[in-house]
Biopython code that builds the backbone (N, CA, C, O; Angstrom):
import numpy as np
from Bio.PDB.StructureBuilder import StructureBuilder

atoms = [
    (1, "MET", "N", (130.187, -23.465, -264.865)),
    (1, "MET", "CA", (130.758, -23.205, -263.559)),
    (1, "MET", "C", (130.987, -24.538, -262.842)),
    (1, "MET", "O", (130.152, -25.441, -262.897)),
    (2, "SER", "N", (132.102, -24.636, -262.189)),
    (2, "SER", "CA", (132.478, -25.857, -261.474)),
    (2, "SER", "C", (131.579, -26.084, -260.263)),
    (2, "SER", "O", (131.115, -25.130, -259.639)),
    (3, "ASP", "N", (131.336, -27.346, -259.935)),
    (3, "ASP", "CA", (130.582, -27.692, -258.735)),
    (3, "ASP", "C", (131.520, -27.754, -257.533)),
    (3, "ASP", "O", (131.490, -28.705, -256.753)),
    (4, "LYS", "N", (132.342, -26.736, -257.401)),
    (4, "LYS", "CA", (133.319, -26.682, -256.320)),
    (4, "LYS", "C", (133.664, -25.225, -256.084)),
    (4, "LYS", "O", (133.781, -24.458, -257.039)),
    (5, "ALA", "N", (133.825, -24.834, -254.848)),
    (5, "ALA", "CA", (134.275, -23.492, -254.501)),
    (5, "ALA", "C", (135.455, -23.625, -253.550)),
    (5, "ALA", "O", (135.342, -24.260, -252.502)),
    (6, "VAL", "N", (136.565, -23.042, -253.905)),
    (6, "VAL", "CA", (137.764, -23.090, -253.074)),
    (6, "VAL", "C", (138.182, -21.657, -252.796)),
    (6, "VAL", "O", (138.451, -20.891, -253.722)),
    (7, "PHE", "N", (138.237, -21.293, -251.519)),
    (7, "PHE", "CA", (138.622, -19.931, -251.155)),
    (7, "PHE", "C", (139.198, -19.931, -249.749)),
    (7, "PHE", "O", (138.959, -20.847, -248.962)),
    (8, "ARG", "N", (139.958, -18.893, -249.449)),
    (8, "ARG", "CA", (140.518, -18.712, -248.112)),
    (8, "ARG", "C", (139.495, -17.977, -247.262)),
    (8, "ARG", "O", (138.747, -17.138, -247.763)),
    (9, "ALA", "N", (139.466, -18.291, -245.990)),
    (9, "ALA", "CA", (138.565, -17.626, -245.054)),
    (9, "ALA", "C", (139.142, -17.751, -243.655)),
    (9, "ALA", "O", (140.019, -18.576, -243.398)),
    (10, "SER", "N", (138.639, -16.926, -242.766)),
    (10, "SER", "CA", (139.043, -17.004, -241.365)),
    (10, "SER", "C", (137.812, -16.805, -240.502)),
    (10, "SER", "O", (136.806, -16.252, -240.946)),
    (11, "LEU", "N", (137.906, -17.261, -239.265)),
    (11, "LEU", "CA", (136.830, -17.024, -238.316)),
    (11, "LEU", "C", (136.974, -15.594, -237.797)),
    (11, "LEU", "O", (138.075, -15.187, -237.427)),
    (12, "PRO", "N", (135.894, -14.833, -237.764)),
    (12, "PRO", "CA", (135.995, -13.468, -237.251)),
    (12, "PRO", "C", (136.318, -13.476, -235.749)),
    (12, "PRO", "O", (136.002, -14.431, -235.040)),
    (13, "MET", "N", (136.938, -12.416, -235.291)),
    (13, "MET", "CA", (137.328, -12.302, -233.885)),
    (13, "MET", "C", (136.142, -11.793, -233.058)),
    (13, "MET", "O", (136.220, -10.746, -232.416)),
    (14, "ILE", "N", (135.055, -12.550, -233.088)),
    (14, "ILE", "CA", (133.866, -12.225, -232.306)),
    (14, "ILE", "C", (133.413, -13.486, -231.576)),
    (14, "ILE", "O", (133.635, -14.596, -232.059)),
    (15, "LEU", "N", (132.792, -13.323, -230.436)),
    (15, "LEU", "CA", (132.365, -14.484, -229.656)),
    (15, "LEU", "C", (131.294, -15.290, -230.361)),
    (15, "LEU", "O", (131.167, -16.490, -230.121)),
    (16, "SER", "N", (130.526, -14.655, -231.221)),
    (16, "SER", "CA", (129.422, -15.351, -231.873)),
    (16, "SER", "C", (129.810, -15.974, -233.211)),
    (16, "SER", "O", (128.927, -16.319, -233.996)),
    (17, "ALA", "N", (131.108, -16.130, -233.495)),
    (17, "ALA", "CA", (131.544, -16.725, -234.762)),
    (17, "ALA", "C", (131.049, -18.159, -234.891)),
    (17, "ALA", "O", (130.716, -18.603, -235.990)),
    (18, "ILE", "N", (130.999, -18.883, -233.784)),
    (18, "ILE", "CA", (130.472, -20.246, -233.774)),
    (18, "ILE", "C", (129.350, -20.291, -232.739)),
    (18, "ILE", "O", (129.575, -20.107, -231.543)),
    (19, "LYS", "N", (128.152, -20.539, -233.227)),
    (19, "LYS", "CA", (126.977, -20.590, -232.349)),
    (19, "LYS", "C", (126.462, -22.025, -232.337)),
    (19, "LYS", "O", (126.194, -22.604, -233.390)),
    (20, "VAL", "N", (126.327, -22.589, -231.159)),
    (20, "VAL", "CA", (125.806, -23.945, -231.017)),
    (20, "VAL", "C", (124.362, -23.833, -230.571)),
    (20, "VAL", "O", (124.055, -23.165, -229.584)),
    (21, "SER", "N", (123.482, -24.488, -231.301)),
    (21, "SER", "CA", (122.054, -24.426, -231.023)),
    (21, "SER", "C", (121.673, -25.409, -229.926)),
    (21, "SER", "O", (122.246, -26.494, -229.831)),
    (22, "GLY", "N", (120.709, -25.031, -229.104)),
    (22, "GLY", "CA", (120.244, -25.904, -228.037)),
    (22, "GLY", "C", (119.491, -27.120, -228.553)),
    (22, "GLY", "O", (119.419, -28.142, -227.870)),
    (23, "ASP", "N", (118.929, -27.017, -229.752)),
    (23, "ASP", "CA", (118.179, -28.150, -230.305)),
    (23, "ASP", "C", (118.990, -28.925, -231.341)),
    (23, "ASP", "O", (118.426, -29.693, -232.120)),
    (24, "GLY", "N", (120.285, -28.733, -231.356)),
    (24, "GLY", "CA", (121.162, -29.474, -232.264)),
    (24, "GLY", "C", (121.657, -28.602, -233.396)),
    (24, "GLY", "O", (120.949, -27.698, -233.841)),
    (25, "GLY", "N", (122.845, -28.857, -233.858)),
    (25, "GLY", "CA", (123.411, -28.108, -234.966)),
    (25, "GLY", "C", (124.217, -26.908, -234.515)),
    (25, "GLY", "O", (124.317, -26.613, -233.324)),
    (26, "ALA", "N", (124.787, -26.226, -235.488)),
    (26, "ALA", "CA", (125.614, -25.054, -235.209)),
    (26, "ALA", "C", (125.589, -24.126, -236.416)),
    (26, "ALA", "O", (125.276, -24.548, -237.529)),
    (27, "ARG", "N", (125.920, -22.870, -236.188)),
    (27, "ARG", "CA", (126.047, -21.868, -237.246)),
    (27, "ARG", "C", (127.452, -21.288, -237.124)),
    (27, "ARG", "O", (127.881, -20.881, -236.044)),
    (28, "ILE", "N", (128.158, -21.258, -238.250)),
    (28, "ILE", "CA", (129.544, -20.785, -238.263)),
    (28, "ILE", "C", (129.673, -19.646, -239.265)),
    (28, "ILE", "O", (129.197, -19.752, -240.395)),
    (29, "GLN", "N", (130.317, -18.559, -238.852)),
    (29, "GLN", "CA", (130.556, -17.422, -239.731)),
    (29, "GLN", "C", (132.022, -17.403, -240.154)),
    (29, "GLN", "O", (132.913, -17.738, -239.375)),
    (30, "PHE", "N", (132.252, -17.003, -241.405)),
    (30, "PHE", "CA", (133.609, -16.871, -241.930)),
    (30, "PHE", "C", (133.793, -15.487, -242.539)),
    (30, "PHE", "O", (132.857, -14.928, -243.111)),
    (31, "ASP", "N", (134.984, -14.940, -242.418)),
    (31, "ASP", "CA", (135.377, -13.728, -243.131)),
    (31, "ASP", "C", (136.155, -14.166, -244.365)),
    (31, "ASP", "O", (137.080, -14.972, -244.264)),
    (32, "VAL", "N", (135.784, -13.640, -245.524)),
    (32, "VAL", "CA", (136.432, -13.980, -246.791)),
    (32, "VAL", "C", (137.078, -12.713, -247.348)),
    (32, "VAL", "O", (136.407, -11.688, -247.467)),
    (33, "PRO", "N", (138.376, -12.760, -247.693)),
    (33, "PRO", "CA", (139.022, -11.564, -248.243)),
    (33, "PRO", "C", (138.496, -11.246, -249.645)),
    (33, "PRO", "O", (138.025, -12.135, -250.355)),
    (34, "ASP", "N", (138.579, -9.987, -250.031)),
    (34, "ASP", "CA", (138.114, -9.563, -251.359)),
    (34, "ASP", "C", (138.738, -10.394, -252.480)),
    (34, "ASP", "O", (138.091, -10.657, -253.494)),
    (35, "SER", "N", (139.979, -10.801, -252.299)),
    (35, "SER", "CA", (140.672, -11.560, -253.346)),
    (35, "SER", "C", (140.019, -12.924, -253.599)),
    (35, "SER", "O", (140.238, -13.514, -254.657)),
    (36, "ASP", "N", (139.234, -13.431, -252.664)),
    (36, "ASP", "CA", (138.591, -14.734, -252.799)),
    (36, "ASP", "C", (137.064, -14.630, -252.901)),
    (36, "ASP", "O", (136.370, -15.646, -252.937)),
    (37, "LEU", "N", (136.555, -13.418, -252.947)),
    (37, "LEU", "CA", (135.113, -13.212, -252.895)),
    (37, "LEU", "C", (134.367, -13.846, -254.064)),
    (37, "LEU", "O", (133.303, -14.431, -253.860)),
    (38, "ALA", "N", (134.893, -13.747, -255.275)),
    (38, "ALA", "CA", (134.205, -14.320, -256.441)),
    (38, "ALA", "C", (133.983, -15.823, -256.259)),
    (38, "ALA", "O", (132.921, -16.343, -256.602)),
    (39, "GLU", "N", (134.956, -16.495, -255.737)),
    (39, "GLU", "CA", (134.833, -17.941, -255.520)),
    (39, "GLU", "C", (133.824, -18.239, -254.410)),
    (39, "GLU", "O", (133.033, -19.175, -254.527)),
    (40, "ALA", "N", (133.847, -17.458, -253.347)),
    (40, "ALA", "CA", (132.921, -17.673, -252.231)),
    (40, "ALA", "C", (131.479, -17.392, -252.630)),
    (40, "ALA", "O", (130.557, -17.993, -252.079)),
    (41, "LEU", "N", (131.274, -16.489, -253.578)),
    (41, "LEU", "CA", (129.919, -16.150, -254.004)),
    (41, "LEU", "C", (129.217, -17.302, -254.713)),
    (41, "LEU", "O", (127.998, -17.267, -254.880)),
    (42, "LYS", "N", (129.956, -18.313, -255.128)),
    (42, "LYS", "CA", (129.332, -19.512, -255.698)),
    (42, "LYS", "C", (128.358, -20.136, -254.701)),
    (42, "LYS", "O", (127.401, -20.800, -255.099)),
    (43, "LEU", "N", (128.597, -19.926, -253.416)),
    (43, "LEU", "CA", (127.722, -20.501, -252.398)),
    (43, "LEU", "C", (126.289, -19.996, -252.539)),
    (43, "LEU", "O", (125.352, -20.687, -252.138)),
    (44, "LEU", "N", (126.108, -18.817, -253.094)),
    (44, "LEU", "CA", (124.758, -18.286, -253.299)),
    (44, "LEU", "C", (123.929, -19.182, -254.217)),
    (44, "LEU", "O", (122.710, -19.268, -254.069)),
    (45, "LEU", "N", (124.580, -19.840, -255.151)),
    (45, "LEU", "CA", (123.876, -20.740, -256.067)),
    (45, "LEU", "C", (123.418, -22.021, -255.386)),
    (45, "LEU", "O", (122.541, -22.718, -255.897)),
    (46, "TRP", "N", (123.998, -22.331, -254.252)),
    (46, "TRP", "CA", (123.738, -23.603, -253.579)),
    (46, "TRP", "C", (122.987, -23.412, -252.267)),
    (46, "TRP", "O", (123.062, -24.274, -251.391)),
    (47, "ARG", "N", (122.269, -22.307, -252.110)),
    (47, "ARG", "CA", (121.580, -22.017, -250.851)),
    (47, "ARG", "C", (120.567, -23.090, -250.465)),
    (47, "ARG", "O", (120.358, -23.325, -249.274)),
    (48, "GLU", "N", (119.945, -23.734, -251.415)),
    (48, "GLU", "CA", (118.917, -24.737, -251.110)),
    (48, "GLU", "C", (119.479, -26.153, -251.071)),
    (48, "GLU", "O", (118.712, -27.114, -251.009)),
    (49, "ARG", "N", (120.787, -26.300, -251.107)),
    (49, "ARG", "CA", (121.404, -27.629, -251.146)),
    (49, "ARG", "C", (122.209, -27.875, -249.879)),
    (49, "ARG", "O", (122.686, -26.943, -249.231)),
    (50, "VAL", "N", (122.347, -29.145, -249.545)),
    (50, "VAL", "CA", (123.243, -29.531, -248.465)),
    (50, "VAL", "C", (124.654, -29.519, -249.035)),
    (50, "VAL", "O", (124.885, -30.031, -250.131)),
    (51, "LEU", "N", (125.595, -28.942, -248.305)),
    (51, "LEU", "CA", (126.982, -28.842, -248.761)),
    (51, "LEU", "C", (127.865, -29.798, -247.966)),
    (51, "LEU", "O", (127.640, -30.019, -246.776)),
    (52, "VAL", "N", (128.850, -30.351, -248.619)),
    (52, "VAL", "CA", (129.872, -31.155, -247.957)),
    (52, "VAL", "C", (131.071, -30.233, -247.760)),
    (52, "VAL", "O", (131.625, -29.716, -248.730)),
    (53, "MET", "N", (131.469, -30.027, -246.515)),
    (53, "MET", "CA", (132.524, -29.064, -246.202)),
    (53, "MET", "C", (133.798, -29.785, -245.757)),
    (53, "MET", "O", (133.745, -30.726, -244.966)),
    (54, "THR", "N", (134.925, -29.338, -246.267)),
    (54, "THR", "CA", (136.231, -29.766, -245.796)),
    (54, "THR", "C", (137.003, -28.511, -245.445)),
    (54, "THR", "O", (137.151, -27.621, -246.282)),
    (55, "VAL", "N", (137.494, -28.428, -244.228)),
    (55, "VAL", "CA", (138.219, -27.240, -243.773)),
    (55, "VAL", "C", (139.603, -27.682, -243.314)),
    (55, "VAL", "O", (139.735, -28.637, -242.548)),
    (56, "GLU", "N", (140.623, -26.993, -243.780)),
    (56, "GLU", "CA", (141.989, -27.277, -243.337)),
    (56, "GLU", "C", (142.731, -25.959, -243.231)),
    (56, "GLU", "O", (142.468, -25.044, -244.011)),
    (57, "PRO", "N", (143.657, -25.839, -242.281)),
    (57, "PRO", "CA", (144.401, -24.595, -242.143)),
    (57, "PRO", "C", (145.382, -24.419, -243.296)),
    (57, "PRO", "O", (145.977, -25.383, -243.778)),
    (58, "GLU", "N", (145.540, -23.171, -243.728)),
    (58, "GLU", "CA", (146.523, -22.856, -244.762)),
    (58, "GLU", "C", (147.908, -22.974, -244.133)),
    (58, "GLU", "O", (148.112, -22.505, -243.014)),
    (59, "PRO", "N", (148.864, -23.590, -244.829)),
    (59, "PRO", "CA", (150.212, -23.712, -244.259)),
    (59, "PRO", "C", (150.806, -22.340, -243.938)),
    (59, "PRO", "O", (150.613, -21.372, -244.674)),
    (60, "GLN", "N", (151.525, -22.285, -242.833)),
    (60, "GLN", "CA", (152.215, -21.061, -242.429)),
    (60, "GLN", "C", (153.704, -21.267, -242.552)),
    (60, "GLN", "O", (154.185, -22.398, -242.622)),
    (61, "LYS", "N", (154.431, -20.167, -242.577)),
    (61, "LYS", "CA", (155.892, -20.265, -242.605)),
    (61, "LYS", "C", (156.357, -21.087, -241.423)),
    (61, "LYS", "O", (155.872, -20.908, -240.306)),
    (62, "GLY", "N", (157.281, -21.972, -241.660)),
    (62, "GLY", "CA", (157.812, -22.810, -240.598)),
    (62, "GLY", "C", (157.105, -24.142, -240.454)),
    (62, "GLY", "O", (157.587, -25.032, -239.754)),
    (63, "ASP", "N", (155.954, -24.286, -241.117)),
    (63, "ASP", "CA", (155.275, -25.581, -241.095)),
    (63, "ASP", "C", (156.099, -26.561, -241.907)),
    (63, "ASP", "O", (156.634, -26.220, -242.962)),
    (64, "GLY", "N", (156.193, -27.759, -241.412)),
    (64, "GLY", "CA", (156.912, -28.793, -242.139)),
    (64, "GLY", "C", (156.087, -29.320, -243.284)),
    (64, "GLY", "O", (154.951, -28.885, -243.475)),
    (65, "PRO", "N", (156.630, -30.253, -244.058)),
    (65, "PRO", "CA", (155.880, -30.847, -245.157)),
    (65, "PRO", "C", (154.658, -31.588, -244.629)),
    (65, "PRO", "O", (154.695, -32.169, -243.544)),
    (66, "SER", "N", (153.572, -31.565, -245.405)),
    (66, "SER", "CA", (152.347, -32.224, -244.936)),
    (66, "SER", "C", (152.224, -33.622, -245.451)),
    (66, "SER", "O", (151.249, -34.309, -245.146)),
]
sb = StructureBuilder()
sb.init_structure("model")
sb.init_model(0)
sb.init_chain("A")
sb.init_seg("    ")
for serial, (resi, resn, name, xyz) in enumerate(atoms, 1):
    if name == "N":
        sb.init_residue(resn, " ", resi, " ")
    sb.init_atom(name, np.array(xyz, "f"), 0.0, 1.0, " ", f" {name:<3s}", serial, name[0])
structure = sb.get_structure()
């Protein structure tokens, strides 16, 4: 299994999707579609590890070249 997980996700439409802690840090929730679930489940293998995250928006119709 690759040491990489690539999947589409979105922030849920709830106020608590991003929670900022008073003592530092934050907790972020993502919704993952069924079509990407197998890839997202790789995260279960890395529960005890620090992850390096890169997040970028998926291009939409009308977006110019990146």
